[in-house]
Each structure stands twice: as structure tokens, then as C-alpha cells.
NUBA-454977 format. One record per residue (C-alpha): residue number from 0; x, y, z; residue in one letter. Coordinates in Angstrom, 2 decimals. Example, Ala and Ser with C-alpha at 12.3 -4.5 7.8 and 13.67 -1.06 7.14 Angstrom:
<nodes>
NODE  num       xx       yy       zz  residu
NODE    0    12.30    -4.50     7.80       a
NODE    1    13.67    -1.06     7.14       s
</nodes>
This chain:
<nodes>
NODE  num       xx       yy       zz  residu
NODE    0     3.63     4.12    27.09       m
NODE    1     5.50     0.89    27.65       r
NODE    2     2.51    -0.67    29.39       k
NODE    3     0.21     0.44    26.58       l
NODE    4     2.45    -1.08    23.93       l
NODE    5     2.74    -4.33    25.90       s
NODE    6    -1.02    -4.58    26.30       a
NODE    7    -1.72    -3.70    22.65       d
NODE    8     0.80    -6.22    21.29       f
NODE    9    -0.64    -8.87    23.58       m
NODE   10    -4.10    -8.08    22.28       r
NODE   11    -2.80    -8.20    18.71       l
NODE   12    -1.41   -11.70    19.19       r
NODE   13    -4.83   -12.85    20.43       k
NODE   14    -6.80   -10.97    17.76       s
NODE   15    -8.82   -13.23    15.48       r
NODE   16    -9.20   -10.40    12.97       a
NODE   17    -5.41   -10.10    12.65       f
NODE   18    -4.82   -13.81    12.08       w
NODE   19    -7.75   -14.14     9.69       l
NODE   20    -6.56   -11.20     7.59       i
NODE   21    -3.01   -12.57     7.72       f
NODE   22    -4.20   -15.99     6.54       a
NODE   23    -6.30   -14.37     3.81       g
NODE   24    -3.28   -12.39     2.53       c
NODE   25    -1.19   -15.56     2.44       i
NODE   26    -3.92   -17.31     0.45       a
NODE   27    -4.10   -14.40    -2.02       i
NODE   28    -0.32   -14.48    -2.42       s
NODE   29    -0.34   -18.20    -3.09       l
NODE   30    -3.10   -17.88    -5.70       v
NODE   31    -1.24   -14.99    -7.34       s
NODE   32     1.98   -16.97    -7.44       f
NODE   33     0.23   -20.03    -8.83       y
NODE   34    -1.08   -17.94   -11.76       d
NODE   35     2.42   -16.71   -12.50       v
NODE   36     3.96   -20.18   -12.17       y
NODE   37     1.27   -21.77   -14.33       d
NODE   38     1.97   -19.26   -17.12       m
NODE   39     5.72   -19.80   -16.67       y
NODE   40     5.37   -23.58   -16.85       a
NODE   41     3.12   -23.55   -19.91       r
NODE   42     5.07   -21.09   -22.03       s
NODE   43     8.61   -21.37   -23.32       d
NODE   44     8.82   -17.65   -23.99       t
NODE   45     7.35   -16.29   -20.73       y
NODE   46    10.04   -15.26   -18.25       s
NODE   47     9.57   -14.19   -14.64       c
NODE   48    12.04   -13.55   -11.85       t
NODE   49    11.40   -13.86    -8.07       p
NODE   50    11.75   -10.08    -7.71       e
NODE   51     8.73    -9.46    -9.92       e
NODE   52     6.47   -11.65    -7.76       t
NODE   53     7.60    -9.83    -4.60       v
NODE   54     5.94    -6.58    -5.70       f
NODE   55     2.87    -8.04    -7.42       d
NODE   56     1.02    -8.36    -4.12       i
NODE   57     1.35    -4.75    -2.97       l
NODE   58    -2.21    -3.63    -3.97       p
NODE   59    -3.76    -6.09    -1.53       m
NODE   60    -2.41    -4.01     1.37       m
NODE   61    -4.73    -1.18     0.30       v
NODE   62    -7.62    -3.42     1.41       f
NODE   63    -5.96    -5.47     4.18       a
NODE   64    -4.79    -2.47     6.20       c
NODE   65    -8.12    -0.67     6.59       p
NODE   66    -9.89    -3.92     7.45       m
NODE   67    -7.25    -4.92    10.02       l
NODE   68    -6.89    -1.52    11.69       i
NODE   69   -10.61    -0.73    11.75       s
NODE   70   -11.54    -4.10    13.26       l
NODE   71    -8.63    -4.21    15.68       f
NODE   72    -8.79    -0.62    16.90       q
NODE   73   -12.58    -0.37    16.61       g
NODE   74   -12.87    -3.07    19.24       t
NODE   75   -11.19    -0.65    21.67       e
NODE   76   -14.15     1.69    21.29       y
NODE   77   -16.91    -0.93    21.29       s
NODE   78   -15.54    -2.64    24.40       d
NODE   79   -15.02     0.64    26.25       g
NODE   80   -11.27     0.02    26.51       t
NODE   81   -10.37     3.51    25.28       v
NODE   82   -12.49     5.13    27.96       r
NODE   83   -11.02     2.88    30.65       n
NODE   84    -7.46     3.71    29.61       k
NODE   85    -8.21     7.39    29.86       l
NODE   86    -9.73     6.93    33.31       i
NODE   87    -6.56     5.11    34.38       c
NODE   88    -4.54     8.25    33.60       g
NODE   89    -3.13     7.59    30.16       h
NODE   90    -2.91    10.61    27.89       r
NODE   91    -4.70    10.60    24.54       r
NODE   92    -1.48    11.15    22.62       a
NODE   93    -0.05     8.03    24.27       e
NODE   94    -3.09     5.99    23.30       l
NODE   95    -2.87     7.21    19.72       y
NODE   96     0.83     6.58    19.19       f
NODE   97     0.65     3.19    20.89       s
NODE   98    -2.09     2.20    18.45       a
NODE   99    -0.08     3.64    15.55       l
NODE  100     3.02     1.61    16.42       i
NODE  101     1.10    -1.66    16.90       v
NODE  102    -1.06    -1.24    13.78       c
NODE  103     1.93    -0.28    11.65       s
NODE  104     3.91    -3.24    13.00       a
NODE  105     1.03    -5.60    12.19       a
NODE  106     0.70    -4.25     8.63       s
NODE  107     4.47    -4.40     8.03       v
NODE  108     4.56    -7.96     9.40       f
NODE  109     1.82    -9.10     7.01       i
NODE  110     3.50    -7.54     3.97       l
NODE  111     7.00    -8.67     4.91       a
NODE  112     5.94   -12.31     5.41       v
NODE  113     4.07   -12.35     2.11       n
NODE  114     6.97   -10.77     0.20       q
NODE  115     9.43   -13.23     1.78       a
NODE  116     7.12   -16.13     0.84       l
NODE  117     6.84   -14.98    -2.76       m
NODE  118    10.56   -14.50    -3.09       y
NODE  119    11.34   -17.95    -1.69       i
NODE  120     8.80   -19.64    -3.94       l
NODE  121    10.04   -17.65    -6.92       g
NODE  122    13.63   -18.61    -6.24       t
NODE  123    12.70   -22.28    -6.00       l
NODE  124    10.29   -22.49    -8.97       l
NODE  125    11.04   -19.61   -11.34       l
NODE  126    14.12   -18.08   -12.93       n
NODE  127    17.18   -17.23   -10.89       a
NODE  128    17.16   -13.82    -9.12       p
NODE  129    18.46   -10.99   -11.30       q
NODE  130    18.32    -8.00    -8.93       m
NODE  131    21.21    -7.34    -6.51       p
NODE  132    20.29    -8.13    -2.91       a
NODE  133    20.97    -4.58    -1.71       g
NODE  134    18.74    -3.05    -4.35       e
NODE  135    15.94    -5.51    -3.63       l
NODE  136    16.10    -4.87     0.11       l
NODE  137    15.97    -1.12    -0.42       y
NODE  138    12.87    -1.39    -2.65       k
NODE  139    11.21    -3.73    -0.15       v
NODE  140    12.04    -1.24     2.61       f
NODE  141    10.36     1.53     0.61       c
NODE  142     7.23    -0.64     0.22       c
NODE  143     7.14    -1.28     3.94       l
NODE  144     7.32     2.43     4.64       l
NODE  145     4.45     3.00     2.21       a
NODE  146     2.49     0.45     4.25       t
NODE  147     3.23     2.47     7.39       v
NODE  148     1.75     5.52     5.65       s
NODE  149    -1.35     3.54     4.75       i
NODE  150    -1.66     2.37     8.38       s
NODE  151    -1.34     5.96     9.62       a
NODE  152    -4.13     7.04     7.26       t
NODE  153    -6.42     4.20     8.26       c
NODE  154    -5.77     4.80    11.96       l
NODE  155    -6.65     8.49    11.65       m
NODE  156   -10.01     7.53    10.13       v
NODE  157   -10.64     4.76    12.65       t
NODE  158    -9.79     6.89    15.70       m
NODE  159   -12.28     9.52    14.48       s
NODE  160   -15.17     7.02    14.35       i
NODE  161   -16.44     5.20    17.43       q
NODE  162   -18.61     2.68    15.59       k
NODE  163   -16.52    -0.22    14.30       k
NODE  164   -18.76    -1.01    11.32       s
NODE  165   -18.68     2.57    10.08       i
NODE  166   -14.95     2.74    10.62       g
NODE  167   -14.33    -0.30     8.42       v
NODE  168   -16.44     1.06     5.59       v
NODE  169   -15.02     4.57     5.77       l
NODE  170   -11.37     3.53     6.05       a
NODE  171   -11.74     1.14     3.12       t
NODE  172   -13.53     3.79     1.07       a
NODE  173   -10.80     6.35     1.72       v
NODE  174    -8.06     3.95     0.59       m
NODE  175   -10.08     2.83    -2.44       l
NODE  176   -10.69     6.41    -3.56       l
NODE  177    -7.00     7.15    -3.04       s
NODE  178    -6.08     4.10    -5.15       l
NODE  179    -8.46     5.17    -7.95       l
NODE  180    -7.16     8.76    -7.88       a
NODE  181    -3.55     7.61    -8.05       c
NODE  182    -4.41     5.18   -10.84       s
NODE  183    -5.76     8.11   -12.87       w
NODE  184    -2.69    10.17   -11.99       l
NODE  185    -0.39     7.35   -13.08       d
NODE  186    -2.20     6.98   -16.39       s
NODE  187    -1.82    10.72   -17.08       q
NODE  188     1.90    10.62   -16.37       l
NODE  189     2.37     7.63   -18.69       r
NODE  190     1.38     9.66   -21.76       e
NODE  191     4.49     9.83   -23.93       g
NODE  192     5.86    12.89   -25.64       e
NODE  193     5.14    11.41   -29.08       m
NODE  194     2.26     9.36   -30.41       t
NODE  195     2.90     5.74   -31.37       a
NODE  196     3.55     4.66   -34.94       v
NODE  197     0.19     3.80   -36.54       a
NODE  198    -0.87     1.98   -39.69       m
NODE  199    -3.96     2.71   -41.81       i
NODE  200    -5.35     0.10   -44.19       v
NODE  201    -7.21     1.77   -47.07       h
NODE  202   -10.21     0.29   -48.92       e
NODE  203    -8.02    -0.84   -51.82       d
NODE  204    -5.84    -2.85   -49.45       g
NODE  205    -2.87    -0.47   -49.44       t
NODE  206    -1.24     0.34   -46.16       m
NODE  207    -0.09     3.75   -44.97       e
NODE  208     2.21     4.29   -42.01       w
NODE  209     1.66     7.36   -39.93       l
NODE  210     4.77     8.97   -38.45       e
NODE  211     4.85     9.79   -34.72       p
NODE  212     3.59    13.23   -33.82       e
NODE  213     3.73    15.32   -30.62       p
NODE  214     1.23    13.89   -28.14       n
NODE  215    -1.23    16.59   -26.99       p
NODE  216    -1.99    14.55   -23.85       l
NODE  217     1.62    14.56   -22.68       h
NODE  218     2.16    16.53   -19.46       i
NODE  219     5.43    18.43   -19.04       s
NODE  220     6.99    21.29   -17.13       g
NODE  221     5.97    22.39   -13.64       a
NODE  222     2.60    20.62   -13.85       k
NODE  223     4.32    17.28   -14.39       r
NODE  224     6.66    17.90   -11.47       q
NODE  225     3.73    18.66    -9.17       v
NODE  226     1.85    15.55   -10.30       m
NODE  227     4.95    13.38    -9.82       e
NODE  228     5.40    14.82    -6.33       f
NODE  229     1.81    14.05    -5.40       v
NODE  230     2.17    10.53    -6.76       q
NODE  231     5.33     9.92    -4.76       d
NODE  232     3.89    11.48    -1.62       l
NODE  233     0.76     9.33    -1.45       l
NODE  234     1.34     5.70    -0.41       p
NODE  235    -1.09     4.41    -3.02       t
NODE  236     0.80     6.48    -5.58       g
NODE  237     3.98     4.57    -4.71       q
NODE  238     2.29     1.20    -4.65       i
NODE  239     0.91     1.39    -8.21       i
NODE  240     4.25     1.76   -10.03       p
NODE  241     6.00    -0.55    -7.52       a
NODE  242     3.49    -3.33    -8.26       s
NODE  243     4.52    -2.95   -11.92       n
NODE  244     8.21    -3.10   -10.93       n
NODE  245     8.69     0.59   -11.79       e
NODE  246    10.88     2.53    -9.35       f
NODE  247    11.80     5.66   -11.31       e
NODE  248    12.02     8.06    -8.39       r
NODE  249    12.42     5.51    -5.57       v
NODE  250    15.29     7.43    -3.96       e
NODE  251    12.88     9.98    -2.48       r
NODE  252    10.13     7.57    -1.45       w
NODE  253    11.33     6.93     2.14       p
NODE  254    11.47    10.63     3.06       v
NODE  255     8.09    11.30     1.52       l
NODE  256     6.50     8.25     3.18       s
NODE  257     7.78     9.23     6.60       l
NODE  258     6.71    12.87     6.06       s
NODE  259     3.24    11.82     4.97       f
NODE  260     2.86     9.43     7.93       a
NODE  261     4.02    12.11    10.35       a
NODE  262     1.63    14.74     8.96       a
NODE  263    -1.35    12.35     8.99       v
NODE  264    -0.51    11.18    12.51       s
NODE  265    -0.25    14.78    13.76       a
NODE  266    -3.67    15.51    12.35       g
NODE  267    -5.07    12.28    13.80       g
NODE  268    -3.78    13.14    17.29       v
NODE  269    -5.39    16.59    17.11       m
NODE  270    -8.73    15.10    16.09       i
NODE  271    -8.53    12.39    18.78       f
NODE  272    -7.74    14.92    21.50       k
NODE  273   -10.92    16.86    20.71       k
NODE  274   -13.12    13.79    20.35       k
NODE  275   -15.83    13.13    22.93       d
NODE  276   -15.20     9.58    24.15       i
NODE  277   -18.42     7.99    25.32       k
</nodes>
């Protein structure tokens, strides 16, 4: 296992795909920060803290992780490296978990560097930090664990497909569908208990205010608890509120992220063990 990790990390350091995706994420972060800073500089009323910029970039990991892992690990199949490692006596579980550790480390590294960059720029050019350091580090830690869950999902898809091109498309599609599903879930949970105050302007110019009423779209009871659990369990479900600086149930995110990653990895190992390696 140690030799596999050493070889995989060495290959990661030499991977063009890794460094290109890393550079692309840095560029996206800089563009995102420039937009925030430009609005901050132009407006006297707009306020933004460094902590807000740290979490703005989370959605990009939904696209960066599948591209990175599919290209990096797909090369193992296309070059015949997986078959050679099996011939040398390595077990399939060892190959899988070595890839999981390396791919997760690469994804965490990309996100951590981008978040640190955004925080430093925000501290220098925006308002002073408002969030306590311990709270910020805990929330960042939760986001990094969500990235590990995304990596585990992408790796399971990639290790099930031998063709690199198909792996990239399929892994990206899985994460995109998950993001869309969690976006819909988030919108359903945002429906308030009461409707908003509304105003009607009649033809004669008089105005009538409508009082708030119970919102028929509001979800409550056991159904809401189930939907909240699903949202917190899925990594994309965590990323959506986190990117909006909303951490209502953040205390249970780490356990759910690790549980999800473990379950997906267990399923991935079972699939990989039964796969016919050509």
C-alpha cells in the first residue's frame, strides 16, 4: 500500500491534468473575487467580508473533481497501469483505496488553496473579518470533507469505466444531476410557513395590502426532516447552502460526509473487484 501511494502521489505531481485544473480553479477564483471587489469598490452601501468570499467558490468543485479524477485515474486504465499493478501482486482493494486517498488529497488541496487565496485577498481588500477563527476553520473543514465525498463518488464512477472519455462525461453528468436535484431540494425547503406580504394596486389607483397567509408549499413534519437529512447527506446538498453562507445544521455535516464517503467507497470496491480488467 505504501508503494502504491508513493507511486500515485509521484504521478499526481507530474500530472498535467492536475496542474491545469488547479490553474483553472485559481483563475475562476480570481475572476469571482474581482467581481465582488469591483462591486464593493463602486458601491458605498455594499458590504462583503472575507468569510463570504471563501465559500462562494464551492460549486466549482462539483465540476473540477470529476474532471480531475476521471482524467487522472482514467489514464491508469488507458495505459494499462491497473492491469500491470494487479499482475505485480497488488490487491484490488489496495489499488482502489490508494486511488481514493490520492484523488481526495488532490481535490482537498485545490479547494484549500483557493479558499486560502480568497480569504487573504478578502482580508487585504475588503472589510475586516467578522467570523471567529475557530468557527471559520470548522466550516472550512466541513467543506473539505464534502469535497472528499465528491471525490469518492467520482472515483466510484471512474473505476467502473475503462474508457477515459466516457468516464469524464459520466462522472460530470452524475455530479451535475446531483447538483440540480439538491438545488430543487433546497428550493423546496426554503418555502416559508407564511406567504409574504403583498400589495395589490386597483384600477382606480387605490392600494390594498394582503396579510400573510399559511403557505401551502411549506413542507413540515417528518417529510421535512427526511428532506433535510438527504440534503445534509449528499455533498452537493451541503455545498449549495454553504456557498450562500448558510450553515443551519453544520454540526452534523462531518459525520454525514464521512458516512457517505465510506458507503460510496465500499460500493466502489465491490464493483471494482468484480470488474473484468482488460
